[in-house]
C-alpha positions, 0 to 999 in steps of 0.5 A, spaced: 646 411 526 652 414 529 654 421 526 661 424 525 664 430 529 663 434 523 656 432 522 654 434 529 658 441 527 654 441 521 647 439 524 648 444 530 650 450 525 643 449 521 639 449 528 642 455 530 641 458 523 634 456 524 633 459 531 636 466 529 632 466 523 626 465 527 628 471 532 629 475 526 622 474 523 619 474 530 622 480 533 627 484 528 623 485 523 618 488 527 618 496 526 622 499 532 616 504 534 612 497 535 618 493 539 615 496 546 610 499 549 611 507 551 607 512 554 608 519 552 605 525 556 604 532 552 602 539 554 599 544 550 593 549 549 589 546 544 583 542 546 583 535 548 579 533 542 585 535 537 590 531 540 586 525 541 585 525 533 593 526 533 594 520 537 589 516 534 593 517 527 600 516 531 597 509 533 596 507 526 604 507 526 605 505 533 599 501 536 603 500 542 604 508 544 599 511 549 599 519 549 597 522 555 595 529 553 594 535 558 590 542 555 593 548 559 590 555 560 594 559 555 594 564 561 597 559 566 601 555 561 608 558 562 608 558 569 606 551 570 611 549 565 616 552 569 614 549 576 613 542 573 620 542 570 623 545 576 620 539 580 622 534 575 615 533 573 615 536 566 612 533 560 615 529 555 613 533 549 610 540 550 608 546 545 611 553 544 610 558 540 615 560 534 618 565 538 620 562 545 625 557 543 631 561 546 627 561 553 626 553 553 632 551 549 636 549 556 630 544 558 629 541 551 633 536 547 634 536 539 633 531 535 638 525 537 643 523 532 640 516 532 634 519 528 639 523 523 637 518 518 629 519 519 630 527 520 635 532 520 636 539 518 636 537 510 630 534 511 627 540 515 629 545 509 626 540 504 619 539 508 618 546 511 618 553 509 625 557 511 622 561 517 621 554 521 629 553 521 630 560 523 625 559 529 626 552 531 633 550 530 639 552 534 647 551 533 645 547 527 640 542 531 633 541 530 629 543 537 622 543 534 617 542 529 611 546 527 604 544 527 601 550 523 604 556 520 600 562 521 602 569 518 599 576 519 594 578 514 590 584 512 582 584 513 578 589 509 570 590 509 568 589 502 562 594 503 566 600 506 571 599 500 565 598 495 562 605 498 569 608 497 569 606 490 576 602 491 576 595 487 581 592 490 585 591 497 592 595 497 598 591 495 603 596 497 604 601 503 603 606 498 596 604 496 595 603 503 596 610 504 592 612 498 586 608 501 586 610 508 585 617 505 579 615 502 576 611 507 577 615 513 572 620 516 573 625 520 568 630 524 568 638 524 572 637 530 577 632 527 575 626 530 575 620 527 568 617 526 570 612 521 577 609 521 581 607 514 585 602 518 587 600 525 594 602 525 599 606 529 596 604 536 599 601 542 597 594 545 591 597 548 587 597 542 591 593 537 593 586 540 598 585 534 601 592 534 608 590 536 608 584 530 606 590 525 612 594 527 617 588 527 614 586 520 615 593 517 622 593 520 624 587 516 620 589 510 624 595 510 631 591 511 632 593 518 638 588 521 634 587 528 640 584 531 648 583 531 651 577 527 653 574 534 646 575 537 648 579 543 646 586 541 639 589 538 641 593 532 634 595 530 635 603 531 642 603 528 644 606 522 647 603 516 652 606 511 650 612 508 646 615 514 639 612 513 636 608 519 631 603 516 628 601 523 627 608 525 623 609 518 619 603 519 617 606 526 615 613 524 611 610 518 607 606 523 606 612 528 604 617 523 597 613 522 596 615 530 598 622 529 593 627 529 598 632 525 599 627 520 595 627 513 594 619 514 591 620 521 586 614 522 587 611 528 588 612 536 588 608 542 581 612 544 577 608 539 578 602 543 579 595 541 581 594 533 577 588 532 571 590 535 571 596 531 572 592 525 566 587 526 562 594 528 563 596 521 567 602 524 574 601 521 575 599 514 582 595 515 585 591 520 591 586 521 590 579 524 592 572 523 588 566 521 586 565 528 582 571 528 577 569 523 573 564 527 572 570 532 570 575 527 565 570 524 562 568 531 562 576 533 559 578 526 556 572 522 554 577 517 560 582 516 562 582 509 569 582 509 575 578 506 582 576 507 588 580 503 596 579 503 600 583 507 602 590 503 609 590 501 614 596 500 612 599 493 619 597 490 620 590 494 623 585 489 622 579 495 616 579 499 617 579 507 611 576 511 611 575 519 609 569 522 606 566 529 605 559 530 606 553 534 611 547 535 612 541 539 619 540 542 621 534 547 623 535 554 631 534 555 628 530 562 623 526 558 623 520 554 627 523 548 628 517 544 621 515 544 618 522 544 621 525 538 618 519 533 612 522 535 613 529 534 616 527 527 610 523 525 604 528 527 608 534 524 610 531 517 605 525 516 599 527 511 594 524 515 596 527 521 597 534 518 590 534 515 587 532 522 590 538 525 588 543 520 581 541 520 580 541 527 583 548 529 582 551 522 590 553 522 594 554 516 598 548 513 606 548 515 609 543 510 611 545 503 607 539 501 600 541 504 602 549 502 603 547 495 596 543 495 593 549 498 595 555 494 589 556 491 584 554 497 579 560 498 580 559 506 588 558 506 591 560 499 593 567 502 596 564 508 599 558 504 603 563 500 605 567 505 608 562 509 613 561 504 616 568 505 615 569 512 621 571 516 623 571 523 628 575 528 632 572 534 627 574 540 631 572 546 624 573 550 618 575 546 614 577 552 619 582 555 621 584 548 613 585 546 613 589 553 619 594 551 616 595 544 609 597 546 612 602 551 616 605 546 610 606 542 606 609 548 611 614 550 611 617 543 603 617 543 603 620 550 608 625 548 613 623 553 618 622 548 620 623 540 620 616 536 628 616 535 629 617 543 624 612 544 626 607 539 633 608 542 631 606 549 628 600 546 634 598 543 638 598 549 633 594 553 632 589 548 640 588 548 640 587 556 634 582 555 639 578 550 645 579 554 641 576 560 638 570 557 
């Protein structure tokens, strides 16, 4: 049977169409994440078992992916990262805290435009509390996503409270001061035998001293930096002559001044957590990550977690965050690494796995909503929504600067105004040299 030229064209077109359909079914319909095998390297400080669980969850979405995780001692983490990136051997994905993006932005890659339909700034605002945008975006681009969202809280000894006739933990700083007066005990020489609260000291006795000072400043309406982010302004007055940053600093320091009616702490008492677990301190400030340490050290201590006190007349609560996130290295496999980061930080199963393994509070709005009344996560979940940060150019250097300011007042070498002024100038220098 002979075919006409027209019939040959029709038959050939049909065969080509069948071939295209086969290719589309075989290859094109396969999810992009499964179209090729990829091996990603991840560095962090969490135990290997934690990331094995995350990797396992991710492989259900991308069976072709291999995740090689390296756990690094926190004490050596930053130096190892710096050396690796300098040598061109850094990981594809690495963990940073919420205050470290300015230090690592130059070696990090934001979410690429090719994933804009998958995740963007609008998605970030919908999925996570406001503070995540403050901490992990720059220039309108998303550079990292959180694994958890911890905030500073108040721990209190229920037995000491009961003995003092205090029914509830303080909700405001006015309540806090009143409770301190009831809880502290001094001997005939004016020495503290029972501290009402661990507050007012330096990092020598209080690991979270700087966080508490910065929180008080933010709660007091302090403008921490200039609008362009080049100058520290936390010791600058506002219209009318008030200085909210200095007022917050003085409020903090009064608790360690023996001349103050609110005197209740000094660095000579030693580590705040050890004093708290020994039943010698009624209140202390810490994070969810401290709970396991307290229970391990003192399994029978009758203590509870309460929200951070707020200013008496405040209409909006302000809380202070400390948490970790994942960022993607610019020199790594950006296109393959970001889908992993997005998945493990937003997928319900992955988040549940991480929270179960670490005990850290949730980060996504959906998981926060589900845990607002949870006895373990409720306080942290609600505070995550009102957590606020400020742009720290280098958190380690700034912490050292603020701690020096506290110490200089405590040892009498400077008054608070001068000490805070020196700190402000030093932080400005860090910001301008970053």
